[in-house]
N, C-alpha and C positions, 0 to 999 in steps of 0.2 A: 656458292653464290647466295644461297638462302641465308646463311649465317651473316654474310656481309650486309645484305639488305636489312636484316633484323638489327644488326649493330648500328647501322646508319640511322634507322628509324628511332631507336632508343636514344642515340646521341642528339638527334634533332629535337625530340620531346624534352629531354633534359635541358637543352639550350633555351627552348621557348619558355620553360618554367622559370629558369633563372632570369631571363629578360623580363618576364611578367612581374617578378618580385622586386627587381632593381632596375626600373626604367630610368632613363636619363631625361632631365628637363632641358629647356633651351640654353641653360648655362653649362650644360654637360656635367652637372653634379648629380650624384646618386640621390634619387628620390626615395625617402623612407616609406615603408608600408603604411604607417600611421603618421599623419601630418601632426605638426606641433599643436594646431588648433584642436584636432581630435583628441590628442593626449590631454590637453588642458580640460576639455569637456568631460572626459572620463574621470580625471582626478577630482574635478569639481563635484560630479555626481556621486563619486565614492565618498567624498568628505561629507556631503549632505546626508547620504544614507547612514554613515557612521554616527553623525550627530543626532539623527532621528532615533536610531537604536538606543544610544546612550540616554536620550531624553525619555524614551519610553521605559527604559530600565529604571531610571531614577524615579519616575512616577509610580512604577510598580512597587519599588521599595518603600517609597513614602506612603503609599496606600496601606501596605502591610503594617507599617509602624503606627499609622493613625488608627487603624481598625483592629489592632492586635488585642485579643481578649486577655483579661487579667488572670484568668484561670491557669494560664501556662507559665505564670511567673513563679519564682522560687518560693517555697513555703506552702504551696497548695497541695492538698490531698485529694485523691479521687478513688472511687470504688466502681468496678465494672464487671460485666458478665457478658457471655455470648454463647451462641449456638453455632457449631461448626459441622460441615457436611463434606464427605469425601468418598472416593471409590478407588479401589486398587485390587488387582488380581480377581476381578469379577465379583467383588464384594463391596457392599456399601456400609458406611458406618457414620455414626453421629458422635459429636464430642461436645461436652459442656465445659465452659471455661469461666473461672472467677478470678479476679485480680484486684489488688490494692496497690496503688502507686503514689509516689511523692516526687514533686518537682524540685530538683537540686539546683538546676540552672534554667535560664529561660528556654522553654521548649524541650528540656531534657528531663525525663522521669525514669525512675527505677522502682522496683517493688517485687512483690511475691505473687505467685499464681498457683491455682490448683485446677487440675483438669481430670475429667473422666471420659473414657472412650468406650463405645459399645458397638459391636457388629450387629447389623440388622439381620434378624433371623438366626442368631447364634448366641449361645450363652457366654461367649467370650466378652470380657471387659477388662479395662485397665484403669489404674489411678496413678496420678503423678503430681508431684509438687516441685516447684522450681523458682528461679529468680529471672526477672526480665528487665529489659531496658528499652526505652523508646525515645525517639527524637522527632519533634514536630518542626520541620523547617518553615512551614507556613502556618500562621497561628491566628487566622481569622475565623469567621463563622463556617467556612468550608476549609478544613485543615487536612493536610496529608501527613503521614508519619511512616517511619521506618523502625523496625524493632527486631530484637533478638532475645532468645531465652535459652537457659540451660536447665534441664529437668531430670529428675530421677523418679522412676516409677516401678510399678509391679503389675504383673499380668495375672488374671484369674480365668480358668477355663476347665471344662470337663476333661480335657486332654492331659491336664496336669494333676498329679496327686496332691491332696490337701496340704501335705507337709512340705511340698516343693515351693520354693520362693523364686519365681521367674522375674528377676529384676532386670532393668534396662536403663540406659541413659539416652536422653534425646536432646538434640539441639534444634531449635526452631528459628527460622528467619521469616519475617513478615513485612508486607507493605500494604498500606491501606489509606482510606480517606474517611474523615469524620465530619458530620454536619450537626450544627447545633439546632435542636428542635424545641427546647424549653430553656428557661433562664439558667439552670444548672445541669441540664441533661443534654448529652450528645449521643447520636446514633452513628455507628461505624460499620464499614464494610472492608474486609481485609482478605488477603491471600497469604497462607502460611505454608512454607516448605519445611519438611521434617527429615532429620537425619538420625537414624537409630543405631544403637550399639548394644551388644549383649542380649539380643532377642533370642528366645527359645524357639528353635526351628519347628518344634512339634506343634506350636500354637499357630493356627492358620489365621494370621492377623493381616488386615489391610493396612499397609504402611504408606499409603499415598499422601499427597498434599491435600489441603482442605481450604474451603471458602468459609469465612466466618461472618456472621451478623452479630452485632453486640451493641450495648449501651454503656455509657459511663456517666456517673453522677459526681459532680465536682463540689467539694465542701468549701473551698476557699482556704485561706491560711488557717492552719489548725490552732496555732498558739504562738506565743513569743519564743517558746522553746524551738519551734520549727524554724523561725527566723534565725535564731542563734546557731542552730545546726547547719543551716545553709551558709552562714557567714564562715563557719569553721571549715566547710568543704571548699569554699572559695579561697581561703588562706592556704589550705593544703595544696 
């Protein structure tokens, strides 16, 4: 008896739900959940929202193009340096970075870098040299960038014999933002992730990521040779 009552109650609830979703009007035709007028209103509002979004996007692109700084154009050379700080395995370290770069395409630069790392309160240090590439998608007075680098380095520590060469390879990935503070000078803040290979396990080194503060000085177009070199890379 209990099962029968439960079944009847469920059937009644299901029937009421169906009737609520598909009620009949005076002409005995099925009445849709959304009326034609409501559908037209939704479509109109959706179209208006899409048009406003496209208009705002066009305005943003136009602003970027109007206010784009010339230093990001092909043929420009820049020199930069920075101080990095990080912590890993209970140890803190500082890193000094210097770099020189050249813009081959609008917003795309590549160059060489030299880094030194030192653990705080430890005689461990490392030196490395490598190549890097950066892309600046937004090139106004407040600019963002993405970067990558491939580096080869050597470690120095009291735990290593003087004749031992503890070499390693490092890949760095960074993201950051730069603001122009003077006519040719920009200040930047970035976060860099590091991936190491061939590290000597006897060296207690912090291998964590780092936050970097730096500055870049932009020289402008170096010479006609730079322009010719840029044209060559465009053709390739």
